[in-house]
N, C-alpha and C positions, 0 to 999 in steps of 0.2 A: 476464474476472471484473467484476463490478459492471455496473449499469445502462448502457446506451448511450444518453446524452442527445445525443449529436452534437455539432453547432454551436449548440445552444440556448444554452449557457452564456455569460455575459459574463466573457471572460478579459481579463487585463492581465499583460504581461511585467514580471518582476521580476528582481533579481539576488540574489545571497546577502548582499550588502552592505545591501540594502534591508530585511533580515530581521534585521540585527544587533541585539542586545539583546532580542530576542523569543523566548519559549518556543513552541516547535513540538512537538506530539504527532504521532509517527510511527508509521503504520500497520506494525507490525514484520512481519507475514507478508507485506504487500506488499513491504516493503524486502529481506525475506530471500529472496523467490521472484526479485526483481531480481538479488542478489547470486548465487546459485546457476544463474541463467540466463545472465548475462554474464561472470561470470568464470570463465572455462574455457580450456583450451587450443585450439590451432586445431582439432583434429579434434573438439571438443565434450567432451573429457575434463574433468571438474571439477578444481580443484586439490585435491591430495592430500598428506599426509604420508607417511613413509617405510613406514607400516603400512597404507597404503590408506583411510585415513580422511580424508573430504571435508572441506576446510578453506575453501572458498570463502566460506561465509557469515561466518567468522571474519575473514578478510581484507577483506570487504567493510565489516563492521561497524567494524572498526578505521580503516580508512583514509577511509572516508566520514564516520564520526562525527568523526574528527580535523579533518578538512576542515571540517565545519559548526561545530565548536567553534571553530576558528581564525578563522571568520568573524563569531564572536560570537553563534552562534544557541545557544541552550540547548536540546539535544533530549530528549525523554521518548519512549520505546518503548512503544507499547501492544499487548499480544498478545492474540489471539483465546482466548475461552473455549470452551465447549461450543456447537456449532452449533444452531440451531433446527430441529426435526424436518422443516420445510417445504423446508431446504437439503439434505436427503440426496441427492435425485434429482441435483443440480447437483454434489455432491461425487463421487457415484458416476459421473458422466459425465467430469468431469476427471480421476478415476483411470483410467478407461478410455483416455481420450486420452494420458495419461502412459504407461501401460503399451505402448499402441500405438506411440508414438513412440520409447520405448526399443527395442523390437524393430526399428523402421525404421533407427534409429541403428546399431544393430550390424550390420545388413544393408549400409548405406552404408560403413561402415569396411571391411568384408569386400571392398567392390567398390573401394574405393579414392577413393569420392565425398566428399571432406573437406567441401566445401560443404552437401551435404544432411546430412552427419552431424553437423555443427556445429549446424545449424537444427533438427535431429531432437532432439539432446540438450537445447538449450535448452528444448524443450517436454516433456522427460521429467523436469525439475526436481521434486524433492518434498522437504517438510519433514518431517523424522522427529522423534520425542522427544527423541533425542539432539541433533540441531541445534538444537531449543527450549532444551535444558538448557544447551548449551554457550555459547548466545548470550546466556541471561540471566546466566550466570557471568561471562563477558566483559564484559558491561555493568556489573555490579557492580564489577569490578576497576577499570574504567576511571571509576568515580566518575558513571555516568550512570544515572538512575532509570529504572525501567520498571514497568508497570502491566500487572496481570492482569486482564483483562475478564471478566465473568462469562459472556459470550456473545460478541457481534459486537465486534471491536476497533474498528471505525470509529465504532460507537455510543457507546463508550466514550469514544474521543478526542473526538466531537462534543459530547457531555455537558460534558467538562472544558473545552472551548472556550466553550460556552453559559454555563458558570458564570465564566468570566473566569480560569481557572487557567492557560489556554493561549491564545495569540494566534491560532493556525490548526491545522489538521489537514493532514498531509502524507501523500497517497496518489496513485496515479494514478488512482483510482476515483472516480467522482460520488456514490457512496453516502454519503458524509459530508454531502453537502448536504440529501439526504433524510432524514438523522438530526438535522439542524438546525444543523450546523457553520456559524458565521458566516463563515468564510474557509477554503477549501480552498487548499493549495499543490501544485501538480504539478510533477513533473520536479524535485523538491528533492534526489534522490540520483543524478540522472542528470545529466550534463554531457557537454559535446562534440558528437559527431555520433551519429546513428542510423542503421542501414541500414533502408531501407524493405523488407518482406517482399517475397521472389521478385524482387528488383531490384538492379542493381548502382549504386544510388543513395543518398547518404547525406543528411540533413537536419541542420540545427543544432538542439540541444535546450537549451532555456532554462527556468528556473523561470517559472511563471506562477500568478498569483492568481486565485481565481474567488470572488467575493462573494456569498453567498446573497441580501443584501436586493437587490442590484444587478441580480442575474439575474431575481429575482422581479418586480422593476419593470419591467425592460425587456420581459418576457415578459407581463406584466399579470395574473400569476396568484398563488395563494396557495401556501405550501409544501404545503398539503394536496393542491392540485391537481396540484403538481408531482410528488408521490408518486402521484396517479392516472395521470400521464402515463407515470411509470416502470413501473407495474404494467401497463398497456397494451401497453408495450414488450417488458416481460419483466423480470425481477430474478433474483437468486440463490435466490429464495423462490418464485418462480412462472414460468410458461412465456410469459405475455403472449399476445396475439391475433396470428394468423397475419395477415400483410400490414401490420401497423402498426408504422412506424418512429417515430424522434424527431418528424420535421414533421408526420406524421399525427396522432399521439397529441396534439401541441400544438393542431393545428386542431381536433381533436374536443372537447378539454376546455375550450378558449377558446370554443367555440361552445355547448356542452351543459352545461358547468359541473363534471360529474362522470362517473365511470366508468358508473354505472348508465343515466345519460340518454343518454351516449354509445353505449354497446352498444344500448340500446333503438332509437336512431335508427336504426342500421346494421343493425339485425335479427339482432344476435348477442348478445342479453341473456343466453344461457345460456354464453356463451364462458369466461367466469371463474366459476367456484363461489362462492356466496354467503360461505360460512365461509372460503374462501381468502382472498377479498378482504377481510374483516374483519380476518383474521389478519395479512396482509402489510400493511395500513395500521398496524395496532398495532405491528408489528415496527419501522417506521420513525418513527412518531409517538409511540409510548410504548416505548421499547426498555429491555431490562434491562441496567441499569447498576449502579454502584457508588461509594461515597463512600470506600470503604477503600483509600485511596492516599496518599502523602506525596511530594512533589516535592522532592528534596534533591539537590544536586551536590556532589561531593566531589573533591580531587585523586586521580589514579590511583594505584594501589597499584604502582608500576613493577616492583618487584621479583615480585610474582605475576603481573603480565602477561607479563613476560619468561619467568617459569617455565611459564606456561601457552601461549604461543605459541612462543617459541623452544626452550625445552628439551623440550616434550612433543610440539610439532607441526612443529619444524624451521623457524620463520619466520626470516627475516633479523633478527638482533639491531640491526643499524645501521638499518635500515628500520623497525623497531619503535619503537627510541628516536627516531628522527625524527618519526614520528607522535606518540608521547607529548609531545615539546616543544612541539607545537600545543596541547595542554592546558595547558600551563605560559604560554603567550603569551596565552592568553584569561583566565587567572587574573591575570595583571599587568594585561591591558587593562581589566577591570572591577573589580578589587580583591576582596580576600579576603572582607569582609563582605559585599558584596552578592552575590557568585555563590556562594561556598560556606557 
């Protein structure tokens, strides 16, 4: 998901403590997919309540948000709106991948291949309308603001960062930089270790910052040229040019200035349709966003959180109360007037 800019980005390690006191806009879909993918049983089955309803997303939202809040971070979740028509092919491909993965997951379970089953189950994760509604309801009960974007969530979050309403955008994708976010935070909701694909090898995962101006300065390009590089590689809105990855796209744009000149120079002037090029540039440089939002944090409604998670979905009351206490600690740390 998102554009692959490889090692071109200028990254710096950070900790949750470094982000204390800052407002962070979290790409909600990105986070929910993480929760649905990671929070599963050993054979890949997602967490469920007694009625067979998936609860992985609720568990992730509660405990990860509580940890962020305890660290002094003020989160706001930004949800995707209607996708741009150019994203239809990408979404159709993702749906096909999920359906195939679900089929292979079930086959692996029948064979008793637990390792493959879990891997395929993670790839089969999907966000339903019910999951979205439940997520927004839980955030309301936790007193955490969320914003409904008119289109791309990362575009809206980046707009809020450019306005200064939030410090950074939290996402695993680099698209936020193309949308103009001054600061991107990666690995904000992932901690500890992550297993490398198809290997019994684990790597340590830590939050990292990517600052747009530093990246542009180090690369010696403008944001418009960074967008052109992404289009050459391929984005959620276009396929890109065959054989061109992050390094080659950088070399071409650095040498020729823009896509038109670069494609002409390599004899592929018709590789990207003119209208598509114009539209994808506009998606990143002039995205559809809204000012219709208000960022306010409130103390959790503990009674209603318990009713939703424990009474309705059989969460452990002790664990939920422990998570809710983390909200109280941040309230004490920053003071009633400043935070709420």
